[in-house]
Structures are given as structure tokens and as C-alpha cells.
C-alpha positions as CSV (number, residue, x, y, z in Angstrom):
1,M,-5.3,-2.3,3.6
2,P,-8.5,-4.0,4.9
3,H,-11.3,-4.9,2.7
4,T,-14.7,-2.9,2.8
5,P,-17.6,-2.6,0.5
6,T,-17.0,0.5,-1.7
7,S,-19.5,2.7,-3.5
8,R,-21.0,1.8,-7.0
9,W,-18.9,1.0,-9.9
10,T,-17.9,4.0,-12.1
11,G,-17.3,2.3,-15.3
12,S,-15.0,3.7,-18.0
13,P,-15.3,3.7,-21.8
14,R,-11.5,2.8,-21.8
15,L,-12.0,-0.5,-20.2
16,H,-10.6,-3.3,-22.4
17,L,-12.9,-6.0,-22.0
18,S,-10.9,-8.4,-24.1
19,L,-8.1,-8.4,-21.4
20,L,-10.6,-10.1,-19.0
21,A,-10.8,-13.2,-21.6
22,L,-7.2,-13.8,-21.5
23,P,-6.6,-17.5,-20.1
24,L,-4.9,-18.3,-16.9
25,A,-2.2,-20.3,-19.2
26,C,-1.5,-17.1,-20.9
27,F,-0.7,-15.5,-17.5
28,L,1.4,-18.3,-16.3
29,A,3.6,-18.0,-19.6
30,C,4.0,-14.2,-19.2
31,P,7.6,-13.2,-18.5
32,A,6.4,-10.7,-15.9
33,A,4.6,-13.4,-14.0
34,A,7.6,-15.4,-12.7
35,Q,5.6,-18.1,-11.0
36,S,7.1,-21.1,-9.1
37,A,6.5,-24.6,-11.0
38,A,4.4,-25.6,-7.9
39,A,2.1,-22.5,-8.2
40,A,1.5,-23.5,-12.0
41,K,0.5,-26.9,-11.0
42,S,-2.2,-25.7,-8.6
43,A,-4.6,-22.9,-9.6
44,G,-6.2,-22.7,-6.3
45,I,-9.7,-21.6,-5.7
46,A,-11.2,-19.4,-8.4
47,V,-12.4,-16.2,-7.3
48,K,-15.5,-14.4,-9.0
49,V,-14.5,-11.0,-10.6
50,T,-17.2,-8.3,-9.8
51,P,-17.5,-4.8,-11.6
52,E,-16.5,-3.4,-8.3
53,M,-13.2,-5.1,-8.4
54,I,-12.5,-4.1,-12.1
55,G,-13.2,-0.5,-11.0
56,A,-12.9,2.0,-13.7
57,G,-10.8,-0.4,-16.0
58,I,-7.6,0.7,-17.6
59,V,-7.4,4.5,-17.3
60,S,-5.0,7.4,-17.3
61,S,-4.9,11.0,-16.3
62,G,-3.9,12.0,-19.8
63,A,-1.4,14.3,-18.4
64,T,1.9,15.0,-20.2
65,L,4.7,13.6,-17.9
66,P,7.8,15.3,-17.5
67,P,11.2,13.5,-17.9
68,I,12.2,11.3,-14.9
69,P,15.3,12.8,-12.9
70,P,17.9,10.4,-11.7
71,V,18.0,8.9,-8.1
72,T,20.1,11.2,-6.0
73,G,18.6,10.8,-2.6
74,N,17.6,8.0,-0.1
75,R,15.6,7.7,3.0
76,K,18.3,9.0,5.4
77,N,19.8,11.5,2.9
78,K,16.8,12.9,1.0
79,V,16.5,15.3,-1.7
80,P,15.9,19.0,-1.0
81,S,12.4,19.4,0.5
82,W,9.5,21.4,-0.8
83,G,8.7,22.5,2.9
84,K,5.0,22.9,3.9
85,P,2.3,21.7,3.0
86,L,3.9,18.6,1.3
87,P,7.7,18.3,1.6
88,Y,8.2,15.5,-1.1
89,P,6.1,14.0,-4.1
90,I,3.9,11.1,-3.1
91,M,3.3,7.8,-4.9
92,I,-0.4,6.8,-4.5
93,A,-1.8,3.2,-5.1
94,D,-5.1,4.6,-6.7
95,R,-6.9,1.3,-6.4
96,R,-10.1,1.4,-8.3
97,N,-8.3,3.3,-11.1
98,N,-5.9,0.3,-11.3
99,R,-2.9,2.7,-11.4
100,L,0.0,4.1,-9.6
101,I,0.2,7.8,-9.9
102,E,2.8,10.2,-8.4
103,I,1.6,13.7,-7.4
104,A,4.0,16.5,-6.6
105,P,3.6,19.0,-3.9
106,D,2.2,21.6,-6.5
107,K,-0.4,18.9,-7.5
108,S,1.1,18.3,-10.8
109,I,1.4,14.7,-12.1
110,V,4.9,13.6,-12.5
111,W,4.6,9.9,-13.2
112,E,1.9,7.2,-13.8
113,F,1.7,3.6,-14.2
114,P,-1.9,2.5,-15.9
115,S,-2.5,-1.3,-15.6
116,P,-0.8,-3.2,-18.5
117,S,-3.5,-5.7,-18.1
118,L,-6.3,-6.2,-16.0
119,V,-5.9,-10.0,-15.7
120,V,-2.5,-9.6,-14.1
121,Y,-2.7,-6.1,-12.5
122,R,-5.8,-4.9,-11.1
123,G,-6.7,-3.2,-7.8
124,N,-3.4,-2.1,-6.7
125,E,-4.0,-1.2,-2.9
126,D,-0.5,-0.7,-1.5
127,V,2.7,0.5,-2.8
128,N,6.1,1.3,-1.4
129,F,9.6,2.2,-2.9
130,S,12.5,-0.2,-2.6
131,A,15.4,1.1,-0.5
132,D,17.3,2.5,-3.6
133,G,14.0,4.1,-4.8
134,K,14.1,2.3,-8.2
135,L,11.5,-0.4,-7.8
136,L,8.0,-0.4,-6.4
137,A,6.5,-3.2,-4.3
138,V,2.6,-3.5,-5.0
139,S,0.1,-5.7,-3.4
140,E,-3.5,-6.5,-4.7
141,E,-5.8,-7.9,-2.2
142,D,-8.7,-8.8,-4.4
143,N,-6.5,-9.8,-7.3
144,Y,-4.7,-12.2,-5.0
145,D,-1.3,-11.3,-6.2
146,L,1.9,-9.3,-5.7
147,H,4.1,-7.3,-8.0
148,I,7.4,-5.3,-8.5
149,V,7.2,-2.5,-10.9
150,D,10.4,-0.9,-12.3
151,Y,10.1,2.9,-11.8
152,E,12.3,4.1,-14.7
153,S,11.1,1.7,-17.4
154,K,7.4,1.4,-16.2
155,T,7.3,-2.1,-16.4
156,L,6.0,-5.2,-14.4
157,T,9.1,-7.3,-13.7
158,W,7.7,-9.6,-11.2
159,T,4.5,-11.2,-10.0
160,Y,3.7,-13.7,-7.3
161,G,0.5,-15.6,-6.6
162,I,-2.2,-16.3,-9.4
163,P,-4.6,-13.6,-10.3
164,D,-8.3,-14.4,-9.0
165,H,-7.2,-17.6,-7.5
166,R,-6.9,-17.9,-3.7
167,G,-5.2,-20.6,-1.5
168,S,-2.5,-21.2,0.9
169,K,-0.3,-23.5,-0.8
170,D,1.9,-23.9,-3.8
171,G,2.6,-20.1,-4.1
172,L,-1.1,-19.0,-3.7
173,L,-2.1,-16.2,-1.4
174,N,-5.5,-15.1,0.3
175,Y,-6.0,-11.4,0.2
176,P,-2.5,-10.2,0.6
177,D,-2.2,-6.8,2.0
178,D,0.8,-4.5,2.5
179,S,3.9,-4.7,0.3
180,H,7.5,-3.8,0.9
181,L,11.0,-4.7,-0.5
182,L,13.5,-5.2,2.1
183,A,17.0,-3.9,2.0
184,D,18.2,-7.4,0.9
185,G,15.8,-7.5,-2.0
186,Q,13.1,-9.7,-0.4
187,F,9.4,-9.0,-0.5
188,V,7.2,-9.0,2.6
189,T,3.7,-9.0,2.7
190,A,0.8,-9.6,5.1
191,D,-1.4,-12.3,3.7
192,I,-4.6,-11.4,5.7
193,R,-7.0,-14.2,5.2
194,N,-4.1,-16.9,5.6
195,C,-3.4,-15.2,8.9
196,R,0.4,-15.1,8.1
197,V,3.1,-12.8,7.0
198,L,5.3,-14.1,4.2
199,I,8.9,-13.0,3.2
200,I,9.6,-14.2,-0.3
201,D,12.8,-14.1,-2.4
202,P,11.7,-12.8,-6.2
203,K,15.0,-14.3,-7.4
204,T,13.8,-17.8,-6.6
205,N,10.1,-17.3,-5.9
206,K,10.8,-19.1,-2.6
207,E,9.1,-18.3,0.8
208,T,11.9,-17.7,3.0
209,T,10.0,-16.8,6.1
210,Q,6.6,-17.6,7.2
211,W,5.1,-15.9,10.6
212,G,1.6,-17.3,11.5
213,T,-0.3,-20.5,10.4
214,P,-3.1,-20.6,7.8
215,G,-6.3,-21.7,9.7
216,Q,-4.9,-20.5,13.2
217,C,-6.1,-16.9,13.4
218,K,-5.3,-15.8,16.8
219,H,-2.7,-13.5,18.3
220,N,0.3,-15.6,19.3
221,P,3.4,-14.1,17.4
222,P,5.3,-15.1,15.4
223,H,3.6,-18.5,15.5
224,Q,0.0,-17.4,15.2
225,L,-1.4,-14.1,13.7
226,A,-4.8,-12.6,14.0
227,H,-5.6,-11.3,10.4
228,P,-2.4,-9.2,9.8
229,N,-2.7,-6.4,7.4
230,G,0.5,-4.6,7.8
231,A,4.3,-5.7,7.8
232,T,6.3,-2.6,7.8
233,P,10.2,-2.6,7.9
234,M,11.8,-0.6,10.6
235,D,15.4,1.1,10.2
236,N,17.1,-1.8,11.9
237,G,15.5,-4.5,9.9
238,D,12.9,-5.3,12.4
239,L,9.2,-5.6,11.1
240,L,6.0,-4.0,12.5
241,I,3.2,-6.2,12.2
242,T,-0.3,-5.0,12.4
243,E,-3.3,-7.4,13.3
244,I,-6.8,-6.5,12.7
245,T,-8.2,-8.6,15.6
246,D,-8.0,-6.8,18.9
247,A,-5.8,-4.2,17.2
248,W,-2.5,-5.8,18.0
249,I,0.8,-4.3,16.8
250,S,4.1,-6.3,17.4
251,R,7.8,-5.6,16.8
252,I,9.5,-8.7,15.5
253,T,13.1,-9.2,14.3
254,R,13.8,-11.0,11.2
255,E,14.9,-13.9,13.3
256,G,11.3,-14.0,14.7
257,K,11.9,-12.7,18.0
258,V,9.2,-10.6,19.5
259,V,10.6,-7.5,20.7
260,W,7.2,-6.1,22.1
261,S,3.6,-6.8,21.4
262,V,0.7,-4.4,22.6
263,K,-2.8,-3.4,21.7
264,A,-3.1,-0.1,20.0
265,P,-5.6,2.2,22.1
266,K,-8.9,3.7,20.7
267,L,-9.0,1.7,17.5
268,H,-11.6,-0.3,15.9
269,Y,-9.7,-1.5,12.8
270,P,-6.0,-0.7,12.8
271,S,-4.5,-0.4,9.3
272,D,-0.8,-0.6,8.4
273,S,1.1,0.9,11.3
274,F,4.2,2.9,10.8
275,P,7.0,4.0,13.0
276,T,7.4,7.7,13.4
277,E,10.2,9.4,12.0
278,D,12.3,9.1,15.2
279,G,11.4,5.4,15.3
280,N,10.2,5.7,19.0
281,Q,6.3,5.7,18.5
282,I,3.7,4.4,16.3
283,I,1.3,6.1,13.8
284,V,-1.7,4.1,12.8
285,A,-5.0,4.8,10.9
286,D,-8.4,3.3,12.1
287,F,-10.0,1.8,9.1
288,W,-13.5,3.0,10.3
289,K,-16.2,5.7,9.8
290,P,-15.7,8.0,11.1
291,G,-12.1,7.3,11.2
292,R,-9.1,8.5,13.3
293,V,-5.3,8.5,13.4
294,I,-3.3,8.0,16.5
295,I,0.4,8.3,17.4
296,F,1.0,6.3,20.6
297,D,4.1,5.3,22.6
298,P,4.4,1.4,22.7
299,A,6.1,1.4,25.9
300,T,3.1,3.0,27.7
301,R,0.1,2.9,25.3
302,K,-0.3,6.5,25.9
303,V,-1.7,8.4,22.9
304,T,0.3,11.4,22.2
305,W,-1.3,12.9,19.0
306,E,-4.9,12.4,17.6
307,Y,-6.9,13.4,14.6
308,F,-10.6,12.7,14.6
309,A,-13.6,14.6,13.3
310,A,-17.0,13.1,14.0
311,E,-18.6,14.8,10.9
312,G,-18.1,17.5,8.2
313,E,-15.3,17.7,5.6
314,G,-12.7,16.8,8.1
315,M,-14.3,13.5,8.9
316,L,-12.4,10.6,7.7
317,D,-14.2,7.7,6.0
318,H,-12.1,4.4,6.4
319,P,-8.5,5.9,6.3
320,S,-6.1,3.1,5.5
321,I,-2.6,4.6,6.0
322,A,-1.1,7.6,8.1
323,R,2.4,8.6,7.9
324,E,4.5,11.3,9.8
325,L,5.9,13.4,7.0
326,P,9.7,13.9,7.1
327,D,11.0,17.7,7.6
328,T,7.5,19.1,8.6
329,G,6.1,16.6,11.2
330,D,2.8,16.9,9.6
331,I,0.5,13.9,8.9
332,L,-0.2,12.4,5.6
333,I,-3.4,10.5,5.5
334,V,-5.1,8.3,2.8
335,D,-8.9,8.8,3.3
336,D,-9.9,5.9,1.1
337,L,-13.7,6.0,0.7
338,H,-13.5,10.0,0.5
339,D,-11.3,9.4,-2.6
340,R,-8.7,12.0,-1.2
341,V,-5.1,12.0,0.0
342,M,-4.5,14.8,2.6
343,V,-2.0,16.4,4.9
344,V,-3.1,17.5,8.2
345,D,-1.2,20.3,10.2
346,R,0.5,18.7,13.3
347,K,-0.4,21.6,15.6
348,T,-3.6,23.1,14.1
349,K,-4.9,19.7,12.8
350,A,-6.4,21.5,9.8
351,I,-6.3,20.0,6.4
352,I,-3.7,22.0,4.7
353,W,-3.1,20.0,1.5
354,Q,-5.4,17.7,-0.4
355,Y,-5.3,15.5,-3.7
356,G,-8.7,14.3,-4.8
357,E,-12.2,15.8,-4.2
358,L,-14.3,14.7,-1.2
359,G,-16.4,11.7,-2.3
360,K,-16.0,12.4,-6.2
361,K,-14.4,9.5,-8.1
362,G,-12.4,10.2,-11.4
363,F,-9.2,9.4,-13.1
364,K,-8.6,12.8,-14.7
365,P,-6.0,15.2,-13.2
366,G,-7.2,16.2,-9.7
367,F,-9.3,13.0,-9.0
368,L,-8.8,9.5,-7.5
369,N,-10.9,6.4,-7.0
370,Y,-10.5,4.8,-3.8
371,P,-6.9,5.6,-3.2
372,D,-5.6,2.9,-0.8
373,G,-1.7,3.2,-0.5
374,V,0.9,5.7,-0.3
375,D,4.9,6.4,-0.1
376,I,6.8,9.2,-0.2
377,D,9.5,9.9,-3.1
378,V,12.6,11.2,-1.3
379,F,14.8,9.8,-4.1
380,R,14.3,12.0,-7.0
381,D,14.7,16.0,-7.0
382,W,11.4,16.7,-8.8
383,K,11.6,20.2,-7.4
384,A,14.7,21.0,-9.4
385,A,13.6,19.0,-12.3
386,L,10.0,20.8,-12.8
387,R,11.9,24.1,-12.7
388,K,13.9,23.1,-16.0
């Protein structure tokens, strides 16, 4: 998701300040931070850590978590649906709480991953399941790194980039946004301020693909990109690239061929476009206030669905992600600066489900603090598991 100034810091007594004093050398030696040799040689440019970036520190909801059910579904063959208003549990990147948290349709907390260390893990802003549902890809814009989290063991198993150090060479990043594990196990991210999209092999820490060129921030895919903030894999392996400047969205094959490239209509600041469930249209949020969500046909640029409220409780404040929900067709929206994730009815455009309270930050059950990313857990039958 893109960067925007957030509201005042709501500090937490549970913040472990000692973690902030850990030296960079300790980070480089940590098993979870599997850096390349080149990255270890170049620390890049140090970035000042502000109270806003620290957020609430290391926090947890305190909820008693149920046993994790086995993986029995996938994106094509999903576990049984809960139906309306939310058909499946959702994984939320709760950015300023520095945690991942999974919420069931009944609003119970079923899984949580608090930061293991604010040096290495802070400000998680995007999260997506791997194809087998066993891993989570995480990006941290203002910590300048990427992670893989093992869902079952709740451990940080891989890190790329050096926290709080920016750059464009030697394994460094500059405001990496979006995070997906591809079907072949490689990791894709949009490195916004380097104006590039990277595909990295976690096994070797090698960058296997780079689209865009640092310092050349203009729309000419795949050679140059204008501040990309989304790189979403499609069913056939193509990638949907979102560029902030002029709201460009492009479909590009893994080989780098541009299938199509169009400007999204009616948007100020496009954020992380996704294909609709049938793969034929594009859904994208406008990271703005008041924000909007549109679905449009890339062949015609015609808007086929839109959500917009100029004021009131329905107004969006910098929404970062919108997804079409499987089974129901309703719309899942991350309303970042309103501290909520919500479901909008496709037909009536009424808010029919919400987690988090409008404009109220917190980390206890029912609250979020600048949620910034979401994915849908179609892999585990939490519905059956919670009935036991």
C-alpha cells in the first residue's frame, strides 16, 4: 500500500524498547534473516525510525486462540463457505499494531502473529497466503524489508532487505509494497521508490526478475515503471502491475510481455489492483479521502461497479485494498485510516460486516490500528473447527 501520514502515535506499555537497541550485526546473524553476502556488505542508507513507525509496539489481542485446523482447501477448491456477510475468515496486516491477525466471519480471533522483534518485524502492511496456504508473504514499506511467515509454527522463516536501511543495490529495497509468493515458490514485490518490481528466489536470495529501473520513474513497462505499488499474480501466472503515477494498470507475463496496459478511470491514487473472481475485470481501491472502489473492464475502461460516499460513516479514508469475495460477490475493503475492514453488499452498497471501529485505534479484540492488507483464508475449515 502507498504511504500516507497517519494519525498520532498511540503508544503501548507493552512496547519493548530494548528491542530497538539491537545492533544491525545481530539482525544479519539471525537465522530468520537469510541475507545475501552482498547485502551484508552494504548497509545502505539508514532511515530514521519515528514513533509513528513504531506504532503500538509489540502487542497482542490477548484472545485465547483455538487449535489450527489442517489445510483441506485451495483457491480453486475452497473449504465450505460461511455465506453472507463474510464467506471466509480473513487475514489482516494490522500495520501499526505490528501484527498479523485472522478474523473469522463471527468476528472471533482464530490466529495471531505479534512481532517477534521490532528491529526485524515492524509495520507489516501487506499479507498474502502462498498457493498451498501454509506460508504468508509480508511486506513492510517503512521497515524496508520482506518476510515469509510460517502459518503453522508462527515463525519468521525468511527476510529480505535490511530493516531501516534503504537502497537499490546489494539486496536493499526502498519502500517495498505488496507481497505474494508465486506458485513456483518465488517472492514478488513492488519496490515503490526504486520504481521496479522484483521477483526473488527465497532459496538463493537472488533477484531472478526485475521490471523497471531505479531512478527512471515513468510508465514504459516492463523497462520502466512509475512508482508501482502492486504486483498481483493472476491464475495463469501473469502479473497485474499497479503504478501510482497516472493510475496505470498493466498485465504482464512472467516473460515480461505486456498483454495490456490501461489507465484506471476515476482514480487519484490506485492501490493494489486485483482481478475479479472471473478474471475478466479489475477491482481497485483509490487511496484517497474520500476514497472509492471501482470495478472496470480493462478492454473498454468502462466502470461496471463503484462504491463512493462523500461523507458519513460510509465514507472511506484512504482505502488500500478492495477484493471481490468468492461465493457472494460482495466487496471486501480495507479502510486504512478509519481503522476498519469492511464488507459492502454488491447490490445495495450497504456495509454489512465490519471489524474495527470507525476511527478508534486499539489492539484488544474488536479493534485495529491502521489495517493495511488482507487476504482470504479459503484453505482451512475454521467453520467446522470452531463448532467442535
